[in-house]
C-alpha positions as CSV (number, residue, x, y, z in Angstrom):
1,M,-40.1,-15.7,-13.7
2,G,-40.2,-12.5,-16.0
3,D,-40.0,-10.3,-13.1
4,S,-36.3,-11.4,-12.5
5,P,-34.0,-8.3,-12.7
6,F,-31.3,-10.7,-14.2
7,R,-33.7,-12.1,-16.9
8,D,-35.1,-8.7,-17.9
9,S,-32.0,-6.6,-17.6
10,K,-29.4,-6.0,-20.3
11,V,-25.9,-5.1,-19.0
12,N,-23.6,-3.4,-21.7
13,F,-20.3,-4.9,-20.7
14,G,-18.8,-2.7,-23.3
15,A,-19.5,0.3,-21.4
16,A,-16.6,2.5,-20.0
17,A,-15.4,1.6,-16.6
18,V,-12.5,1.9,-14.3
19,L,-10.9,-0.6,-11.9
20,H,-9.8,1.0,-8.6
21,K,-7.6,-0.3,-5.9
22,W,-7.6,0.8,-2.2
23,P,-4.3,1.4,-0.6
24,S,-3.9,-1.4,2.0
25,L,-2.0,-2.0,5.3
26,G,-1.9,-5.6,6.4
27,N,-4.2,-6.6,3.6
28,Q,-6.9,-4.2,4.8
29,R,-8.3,-1.1,3.1
30,R,-6.8,2.2,4.6
31,P,-10.1,4.1,5.6
32,D,-7.8,7.3,5.6
33,R,-6.9,6.9,2.0
34,T,-8.7,6.9,-1.2
35,S,-8.7,4.5,-4.2
36,Y,-6.8,5.0,-7.2
37,P,-7.3,3.8,-10.8
38,V,-5.3,0.7,-11.9
39,I,-7.2,-0.1,-15.3
40,E,-9.3,2.1,-17.6
41,G,-11.4,0.3,-20.1
42,T,-14.7,-1.4,-20.6
43,L,-16.6,-3.0,-18.0
44,D,-15.8,-6.4,-19.4
45,Q,-12.1,-5.7,-19.4
46,C,-12.4,-4.5,-15.7
47,I,-14.2,-7.4,-14.5
48,S,-11.8,-9.7,-16.1
49,A,-8.9,-8.0,-14.5
50,F,-10.8,-8.0,-11.2
51,M,-11.1,-11.9,-11.5
52,D,-7.5,-12.4,-12.4
53,K,-6.7,-10.9,-9.0
54,P,-5.8,-13.4,-6.1
55,A,-9.3,-14.1,-4.3
56,A,-7.4,-13.0,-1.2
57,T,-6.9,-9.5,-2.3
58,R,-10.1,-8.8,-4.2
59,H,-11.6,-7.0,-1.4
60,L,-9.0,-4.1,-2.2
61,Y,-10.9,-3.4,-5.5
62,D,-13.9,-1.9,-6.8
63,I,-15.2,-0.8,-10.2
64,H,-16.3,2.8,-10.9
65,A,-18.8,2.7,-13.8
66,T,-21.7,4.5,-15.4
67,P,-25.0,3.1,-13.7
68,Q,-27.0,0.7,-15.5
69,P,-30.0,0.2,-13.3
70,P,-30.7,-2.2,-11.7
71,L,-27.7,-4.2,-12.0
72,V,-24.7,-1.8,-12.4
73,T,-24.5,0.9,-9.9
74,A,-21.8,3.7,-9.9
75,I,-19.3,1.9,-7.7
76,L,-19.3,-1.9,-7.6
77,S,-18.3,-3.8,-4.5
78,P,-16.2,-6.9,-4.9
79,E,-19.4,-9.1,-4.2
80,H,-21.2,-7.3,-6.8
81,I,-18.3,-7.7,-9.4
82,A,-18.3,-11.4,-8.8
83,E,-22.0,-11.8,-9.4
84,L,-21.6,-9.6,-12.7
85,S,-18.9,-12.0,-13.7
86,R,-21.2,-14.9,-13.2
87,L,-23.9,-13.3,-15.2
88,R,-21.4,-12.4,-17.8
89,E,-20.4,-16.2,-18.3
90,F,-24.2,-17.2,-18.1
91,L,-25.1,-15.0,-20.9
């Protein structure tokens, strides 16, 4: 079990991060537009703000963060954010 990245990796939830929202039309991301920042703070704050969004709109958000391999990438997808939220609660 020692080779699990979740068990052996430490995530700095206090690291700087930015929650971004994608412009949408009909609850779908607009591929012709770019995302814009809505919250700048810590990874923890951005994850909490993301999880507070209605589940039906979370696909319109991502988090830009300083990479912390292997668990935190430069841009975190909604699915990745939800996994980190679960990990944060587990820890």
